[in-house]
N, C-alpha and C positions, 0 to 999 in steps of 0.2 A: 504492498499499500503505499503511494509515498504520498508525504503531508505536503508536498507543492498543489497539489490538485485542489487544496481545500484552501480557502477560503479562512477559515477557524479551524482550530482544534484545540482540543482539550488534554489538558498534562494533569495527573493527581498521584499523591501517594497516599500510605496508608497509614492512620490514625492511632491511637492505640484500642481503640473499641471497633478497627477493623473499617472505619468509615474511610471514604475517598475523600482528600483533601486537594485542592489544588485550585487551575485557572482555566480559561478557554483563552488562547493567545491565536494570534495572525497568524497564517499560514507561511510566512517570511520568517518563524522563529524555527521554521524545520531543520534550516540551515546551521541552526546555532545554539540546539539543544545541549551537543554533548559539551561545549562551551562554557555553559554554566549561564544561559542566557534569563532562565525562568530562577527566579528567586523569590520567598517566601519567607515569614516569620517561624524560627522553632518552634515557637509555641503552637505553632499551629498541628502538629501532630500530637500534641501532648493535651487538647481541651478535651473538655468534659463529652458526656452524650449528648447532650443537648447543645454544642460546640462552642461552650462560652469557655473563656480564659479561666486557669485555675488560679485559686486565690493566693495570694503569695507563694506563686510558683518564682524560683530563683531563675528560670528562663525569661519573665517576664520582670521582675521587678528586682535583680541583682545585675542581669545580661543589657539591660534596658530595651528588652524584647528584639534580640539583634536578627536579622537576615541569616538563614541559611540557606544551601543553592541547592537546586534538586536539579540530577543528573538523569538522562533514562537510564536502565532494569537492564536493556535489552529484547524486556518479553514484548515489546510494542513496535508500531503500531497496532491496536487492536479496533474493529468496530463496534460502534453501540447498536445492536440490534433492537433496543427497548425505545429509542430514538424514532423520530418520523423521518429528520435531517443525518443526510451520511456525512458525519461528524467523526472521526476518530479520534480517539482515547490514547497517550503516550504513558505507561506505566514509568512512576519517578520514585526514585530514591534519596535522603537527604543527606547532603554535609555539610559539614563547618566552610567557616571562608579558608580555611587552611588549608583544608583541603581531607580532612579528618571524616570518616563515615558519623556520624551524629547520633551518639547511643540511645536518642529517644525514637527513634526509626524503629519500629519492631522488623522490617525487612532485614536491615544491620544486623540484630541480634541473633535472625537465621544466617547467614553468613557466617556470623564469628562461630558457632556452632557447627556448620560443616567444615571450616575451614581444621577444627580438630580431626575429624576424620581423615581429613586431605593428608595431612600431616603426617598418617600411615598408611597413605596410599588408597584412602578407600572411599567410596563414594556411593551415594545415601538412595536409594531408590523407594519412591513411596508414590500411595494413593490414599484419596478418601472416600469415604460412602458420606454424604450427606444427608440429614433427616432436612424434609420443611414441612409445610403445614398448607394448605390454602384456607385462607379465610374470606368472612364477608366482614367491611367496618365499616359500615356504610352507617350503622346505627350507632347509639348511645353506647352500646355491650357488645365484643366480639362473638360475632357467632359463625357456627359453621358453614360452608358454602352453597349455594344451592346449585342442583344440578341444572348442566346446561338445555339437557334434553327436554325436561318438564318445568324447572323453579322452584321443584320442591327440595329442602334441605337434606342434606346427605343426614342420616341419624345414625349408620353404623361404620365400621372403621373398614369392613371388605381386606381384610388380608392376602395381599397377592392375588386380588382380583384382577381379572383379566377384562371383565366388565368394566370397573371403575377406570382402568386405564383407558377404554375404550370412551368413555364419558369424557374424560378431560385429553381426547386424543389430538385436537387442535392446537390445545398450548403446548400440549408434550412435542409434536412437529415441530410448534416454532422452536421451541425448546432445544430439538437438534439440530435443527438448521443452522440455530443463533451460535451454539458453539462450535458446527461445525465452520462457521463465518471469521469466526473467535480464536480458532486451533485450540482449543477445548477438547480433548477426547475422551466425552462421555460416554461409558458403558453400558450399564443396566440401569433400568428404572422399573422400580416394584412400587406396590403399593402397599405402605407399613402399617401400624397396629394404631394409630389416632384415626381419627375420623374426619377426610383430609389430610392425609400425612402422605409421604411418598418419600421415596428413596433414592437417590442416583449417584452411582460409583462412576468413578475419573479413574483413568488408566495410570497402571505403576507408571513411573519415569525419575526423571532427575528428584529429587526431593524440593530444590530452589523451585523448579517449575512449576512441580506439584503443587507449592504451595502459592505461588502465583495466579494459576490456573482456579484455586479452590476459592480467592480472594475476588476473582471477575467472575467466578461463576455464581456467586452467591449476586453480588450486580444483576446480575443477566437474569436469572428467577426471579428477582424484586419485580426488575422493571418490566419482563414479560410478561408477568402475573397482574401486571396495571393494564397493561395492552389488551387484556381476553376479561375485563371487569371483572376481575379477580385481585386478591393481596395475598401474595408469598411470603413466610416468615418463616425466620430460623428462631424464633424465641424458645428458650429452653420449655417451656409449659405454656404455650397458646389458652390449653383450657385444663383447669384442676383434675377433672375428671377422665382426663386422656393422658395417653402417652407421649412423652416429652422429646422435643429433636434432638439429635445427636450428631457429634461429627467423629466418626472412625479414623483413626489415622492405620494402615498400614507401613511397613516397611522392612528393607530387609538393606544388607549394606555388602557392595561387591568389592572384591580385591581387583590390584592391578590388572591380574589376567582377566577380571570378567568373571570370578569365581565366588558363590555366597558363603561369606565368612559364618553364615548359621548353619550350615548344610553340612550334618555328618555322614548323610547316605540313609539314615535312618530316621524315624517319627522324635526321637527326643532332642535331638537338635544340638549345638555345639558348645564346649566351656564359653567362648564369646557371645552365645546367644543367652547362654545362664547370666551372665556376667551385666549385660545387658537388660533381661529381663530385672535383675537385682538392681542397679540402678533407677529403673524406672519406678521401681514400689518406692524404694527409699527415698526420695524424691514428690512422691503422689502427694501425700497431705499437704506439704507446702508448697505446693502446685497447684490448690485447690482455686486461687484468685482468678489466675490461666484458663482452666478449665468450666469454670464460674465464675465470671468477671460482673455478673449483674444481679439485682435482688431477684427478677424473677427466676435465675437461676437455683436456687434452692429450693423449689418449690419441686425443681426435679428429681433433685438429689434424695428421695428418699428412699427406703429398702422397699424392694418388691415394685418397684415402680418403672422397672425397666432399664433401670442406669444405674451402673456400679457404683456403690461409695464406699467401697473398702479397698486395700492396698490387698491386692492378692491374685495369682494367675495360675491359668492351668492349660492343660491341651483342650481342644476344640468343646469348652464349654462358658456359652453366654452370659452367661451370670457371674463372670468376675471381670476385672479391671481391665489384664492384661493376658489378653489369649493367644495362643500358639495355633492356629488352623491346619487343620490337618490338610492331603494332596502330597503331590510331588517332593520328596525331598528337597531337590534341586529350587523349589519355591518355595524355602522354607521362609518363615517371615514372621515378625511382632504384629498384635491388633492390638492396638492400646484404644481404649473403647468410653476413656470415663469423660470427655471433652463434651459439652452442649454445644448445638448448633451454632448458639446466639455467640463465638467466639472469633475473637479475630486469629487467622491461619496459622498466621506467622507465628503468634505466641506459642501455640497449640503445637506447633513445629519445633520451636525453639524449645520448648520445657522440656516434649520428650526424648528427643533425640539428645539433646544435653545432657538430659536424666541417664541414656542408654550408652553413650560415650565415658563420661564419669564411671558409672559402672566396670566399664572395659578399663578403666584409664588404671583404677583402684582395685579390679581382680575380684570383683566381690561376688558373694554365693548368695543365692536366691532361697528363701524356704522352700520346701517339697512342695509340688503344684496341687493344687485343692483339688478333692475331690468331692460332688453334693453341690448342692446350692449355698453358692455364696452368700447370699444374703441372710442367709440363717446361721452363720457361724462369724464367729469372732474374728477382729484382726485390727491394725489400723485405717484408722476413718480418715477419708478427708474430711476437711472443718464443715461443721455444721451450718455457718452461718456466714454473712458476708465481712463482718467486722473482723471475725477469728480467721477467716482468709488472709486478710487483708496484712491483719500480725504478724501470722506466721509466714506470706511472702516478703515479709521485708527484714526476718528478723533471721529465717533459718540459713544454716552453712550450703544447703544442697542449693537453693537458689541463687545465693552465690557465686557456687560454683560454674552455674551459669550464665546469670545475667548482665552487665555491666551496672556497676554502681548508680549510674545515671539513669538508664531504665529500670530500676529496682524504685529509686525512688520518685521520676516522674510517674508508674503505675500506680504505687499506692497514693501519692498526693492528687489524682488523679480519682483515684477508688472513694476515700473517704469523703470529697467533694460530692460525689453523686449520693453517695449513702445519703450526706445532710438532706441535698435537694430532693432525693426519690422517699424522703421520711415525710416530709411535708406535702405529698400525694398519697392520697387513698390507695391504698393495693387495689380495688379494682379498676382503677384508671392507670395502673404502671403501664397497661399494655399499649397507652396511646403516646408514651415512650420510647418503647422497643420496637412494636411492631415494625418499622420500616429501617430502624437504626443500625439493628444488629444481624 
């Protein structure tokens, strides 16, 4: 796609909540992007869920709200099929004026983690499964969507229903076409266990590209749903009585020869796999703020609600947080199931992959794999509430092993401000904040 053919195009980077922050710029900027023609306040990536500056943030009050430099990530330009006009988007990432990566940029957090794998000659291959819910937000309360065929509201979950896939075929067709246009390798689509809930699987690929695609994919789904008279949300729990939305990360690690370092030819996997699992378990409770970053997130993290709440692992057991799927040993991988759909993909990838490589570096050993129903057994738990999750993230050594001090500080300040803001909004009105933002 040639940016020079467009009168204007957009540039955007991810803020801490995964929202796009950027500008619409003239086509003449196309030749100047690599040179840092687009500048934006560093603080723009660390605003709260409503887009407001963080009170007393050092980015604003100590640095004078200094500008950073946006540079292309190499992922774009991509079309935005949810718009009427043909206006491209160039994904960007933030640097300081001296050329250093801005440590409040979540994409840089992931790059830093992946550099630890690269230092061993390894490459992470990853894929995501994303759950989202189609809803009707036209009234004072969030409601289940109407069936396009007859206008009556959906009432049942229709797990793995082909009929319900047919019902929303026009939207799903547009979604796959949009993915093809944006270079997002969408795989299977299924009806999940909530009313109007779907799950889409993305293709296994380089981990940074997988995170980029997941970020873009969420914007595509929300935008296209609006074009089809619906709203799509990744809220962790749109309806109290329904299943919540998750983001599952699958990953394996390849050595310099392309071999899977998790594969020992059998179902049990290698010592490297076990060390990576141990790292994921060790960091999981303190990583809760990344996996559950919003007030609504904690309505999903309850036992028996199809969302793992304990730090445990097993082979081919969907009640655990860290699952080793079955299948051919050459494809041996880890599936991390703790994150909600309302999360920032870059931070989720960073927290999980950072925990895994820490486990490998320290040669950690996991407990025996769990058998039976994980919801009914005792184990270390994710934080049960937002405040506790924020405190753990701020002070835990496992988090300091993964994230830069500036990232920890900025995320904690952002979430504490959001806690104060959301506390003033009745819980049954929280959906109005989160529907389109997460």
